[in-house]
One Martini backbone bead per residue (centre of mass of N, CA, C, O) as a GRO file, in nm:
protein
   58
    1MET     BB    1  11.343   8.349  10.124
    2ALA     BB    2  11.498   8.582  10.308
    3ASP     BB    3  11.864   8.638  10.280
    4VAL     BB    4  12.080   8.813  10.513
    5ARG     BB    5  12.415   8.915  10.545
    6LEU     BB    6  12.665   9.031  10.741
    7ASN     BB    7  12.896   9.253  10.676
    8PRO     BB    8  13.187   9.379  10.722
    9GLY     BB    9  13.116   9.698  10.855
   10GLU     BB   10  12.810   9.687  10.869
   11SER     BB   11  12.522   9.828  10.915
   12PHE     BB   12  12.202   9.787  11.020
   13GLU     BB   13  12.065   9.978  10.817
   14SER     BB   14  12.182   9.844  10.565
   15LEU     BB   15  12.069   9.566  10.617
   16LEU     BB   16  11.770   9.650  10.626
   17ARG     BB   17  11.759   9.765  10.339
   18ARG     BB   18  11.832   9.500  10.191
   19PHE     BB   19  11.599   9.334  10.304
   20SER     BB   20  11.365   9.507  10.194
   21LYS     BB   21  11.439   9.475   9.894
   22GLN     BB   22  11.414   9.166   9.887
   23VAL     BB   23  11.119   9.146   9.971
   24GLN     BB   24  11.009   9.311   9.736
   25GLY     BB   25  11.132   9.137   9.505
   26ASP     BB   26  10.981   8.864   9.613
   27ARG     BB   27  10.682   8.933   9.702
   28ILE     BB   28  10.596   8.862  10.002
   29LEU     BB   29  10.381   9.070  10.096
   30ALA     BB   30  10.177   9.016   9.871
   31GLU     BB   31  10.130   8.720   9.951
   32VAL     BB   32  10.027   8.774  10.236
   33ARG     BB   33   9.784   8.947  10.158
   34ARG     BB   34   9.649   8.732   9.974
   35ARG     BB   35   9.643   8.504  10.224
   36LYS     BB   36   9.473   8.627  10.460
   37PHE     BB   37   9.230   8.530  10.284
   38TYR     BB   38   8.996   8.347  10.162
   39GLU     BB   39   8.967   8.226   9.819
   40LYS     BB   40   8.770   8.152   9.596
   41PRO     BB   41   8.796   8.009   9.294
   42SER     BB   42   8.605   8.210   9.150
   43GLU     BB   43   8.747   8.468   9.248
   44GLU     BB   44   9.023   8.405   9.131
   45ARG     BB   45   8.936   8.391   8.837
   46LYS     BB   46   8.825   8.681   8.819
   47ARG     BB   47   9.089   8.825   8.895
   48LYS     BB   48   9.264   8.713   8.663
   49GLU     BB   49   9.087   8.824   8.431
   50ALA     BB   50   9.115   9.123   8.508
   51VAL     BB   51   9.420   9.136   8.469
   52LYS     BB   52   9.422   9.060   8.170
   53LYS     BB   53   9.249   9.298   8.072
   54ARG     BB   54   9.438   9.524   8.170
   55LYS     BB   55   9.688   9.435   8.005
   56SER     BB   56   9.546   9.440   7.718
   57ALA     BB   57   9.463   9.753   7.729
   58ARG     BB   58   9.765   9.871   7.697
   0.00000   0.00000   0.00000
């Protein structure tokens, strides 16, 4: 969960920029996209194997 507190004298734009960076760093949006639709266990296994193959090919 991203938690950003407003510092004294900080603008809203700066706060929003920090929040966006934290959300990207925590990979929250990627997780939301991944969970948007149900993925069968066999599909998940195939996806993970494909990721491993791509990483090992580098």
